[in-house]
N, C-alpha and C positions, 0 to 999 in steps of 0.2 A: 724542647720543641717536639721530640718524639712523643712525649706524654700528651701534649696538647693535640697533636695530630690524631692520636688514638682516641682521645676524648671526642674530637670532632667527628671521626668516623662512626663512633658508637652513637653519638647524637643523631647523625644522619640515618643510621640504621633504624633507631627507634622512631624517628620521624616518618620513615617510609611505612613502618608497621602501623603507626597511628592513622595513616592515610588510607589504610585498607588496600585491597587488591586493585591492580591497575585496571582502569575501565577504558576499553577501546573507544576511539573518537569517531569512527566511521559510521555511515548511515546505510541502511538497507530499505529500499522502497519497492513495494509491489502494488501496481495499479490494476484493479479489476474493472473492465469496461463492459457495461451492459449492452448487448447487441440484440435484444429481443424487441419484436414489434416495431413501433414507431420510434423507439429510443435510438435507432441508428441515425436519426436526424440530428442527434446531439453530438455526433462524433467529431465535428469541427471544434467543439468546445474541449473535447478530450485532447485533441491535438495541441491546443494552447497550454493545457496542463502539462503535457509531456515535454513541450518545448521549455517550459519553466523548469521542470525537473532536470532536464539535460543541462540547462544553463547554471543550475544551482549546485548539483552534485559534483563532487571532486574526486581526485584520484583516490582509490581505495574504497570508494562507495560502490554499492550494488543497486541495480534497478532491474525490474522485470515488468512487462506489460502483458496482460492476458485478457481474453474475452470471457465473459460469464456465459457458459454454454448450458445445454440441457443436462449435462452431467460432468462438471468440470473436475476431473480427477487425473488428467493425463497431460503430457507435454504438448500435445497437439493444440491445446488452447493457448499456449504461450506464444505471443506475437514476436517478442524480442526480449532478450535478457543479456546482462553484462555486469561484470565487476571491473571497474575502471582501473587500468594499469597505473603504477606509480610514476611512469614517465608521461609528462604532459602531452608530448607529441602523439604517443600511442593512444592516450585517453581521447584526444580530439578526433582521431580516426575512428575509434570505437563509437563515439557519440554521433559522428556523421553517418556511419553505417546503421546505427540504431534508429536514427531519425528516418533514414531512407526506408527501412523495413516498416516502420509505423505508417509513414505516408502511403506506402503501397497497400497496406492493410485497409486504411481508411478509403482509399480510392476504389478498392475492389469490393468493399462490403456494401452490397446493394440491398440485401435481404437479411433480416435478423433471424436469430434462432427462435424456435417455437416455444421453448421453455427457458426458465431462468433459475439456475441452481446457484444461488448466492452462497449458500452454506458450503457447497462443494468447492467453489472458488476460494472462499475464505480459508478453508482448511489447507488447500494447496498453497495459498499465499503465506500462511503461517509457517508451513514447512520450509519454504524458500528463505524467508527472512531469518528464521532461527538457524538455519544451516550456515548463514554468513557469519554468525557470531558477532554481528555489528553492535556498536554501543547504543545506537538509536534504531528502532525498528518501526516501520510504518506500513500499514495496509490501507490503501485508498480505494474506496468503492464508488465508482462513477455509475450511479443507478438511481431508479425511482424507488428502490428497496422493496419492490413487490416480487416476492418469490413465487414462481409458478413452476411446480415440479412435474416431471413425467410421472404418469400413474405408477404407483408401486414404490417410488423412491421415498426413503425415510430420512428426514433431516432434523427431526425434533429431538435433538440431544445436545448436551453441553459441548462447547468448543474451547479448547485451551489456548487463550491468546495472552497469556501472562507476559508482561513486559512489552507489549505491542500497542502502539497507538493506532486505532482504527478511525479513519476520517471518511465520512460520507460526503460526497461531492455532487453538486447539481441534482439534488433530490427533487425532481419535478413532481407535480401533482397529476394524478390520474383523472380520467373523466369522471370516474365514480366518486372522486373526492369532492367534486362540485355538488354532488347530491348530498353527501354527508362529510363536511370538512374535518370531522373528528377522525376519520379513517387515516388521513395523512399523519396526524399527530400520533395515532396509535402505532403506525409503522415505525416511526422514529423512536418512540418509547420502547417498543418491543425489541428493536435491535440494540438500543442502548443497554437495556437490561441484560440481554444475552451476552454482549461484549464484556460488560463490567462484571457479570457473574463468572465469566471465564478468566478474570484477572487482567483484562485489558483496559485501556482508556478509550473513551468515545468522544468524538467531536463531529459537528456538522458544519460544513462550509459551502454555502450555496452561492455566495457572492464571489464569483471568480475574479473580480477586480482586487480581491484581498489575498491573492496567492502568496504574497510575501510572508504571510503568517502560517503557511501550510506546514512547513517543517520546523517550526519554532515551538519549543515546549516551554 
């Protein structure tokens, strides 16, 4: 019997080795919200996305919501962030507080930022999700994807988004897109190429009725 037990333990050991390293099952989600120009009119839609995320994410998962500002490189642009506790009661309280902070932000945002530093926001988002060491990492960009930089700001460089799924949400058309509809497609293709060249995965989800597919790989 002892011999059989040892053989069983040895088999289990090799089975674990064959399965490779343990992969964490938690998720990290960072939502970037465009607040430039007339895009502030879309904030109610952003609220529905956040409500979905809060209902979907579980204990151990992480979430952060930030605005895309003129130069998004600081904590001041983060509206709310949390890593949900392993105790369900504490997690529920965290979600309640999180929602309250988001609702206050939407209610008090009457005027958008002058510029749109999507690249800066994406870099900050990447740092956040990587620091969580989550098994699944998502950066969601709620924007028309038109980057409008402050004079002198340089953002034409590669971004390392390896292992991260970047999802563009509610990519609305600009007035100029009505003049030349190809501009809209060019923005989507340009961001896709930038994300994929940085090692990430790219997806566009404009139909917010399909949110059930948002965090599904």
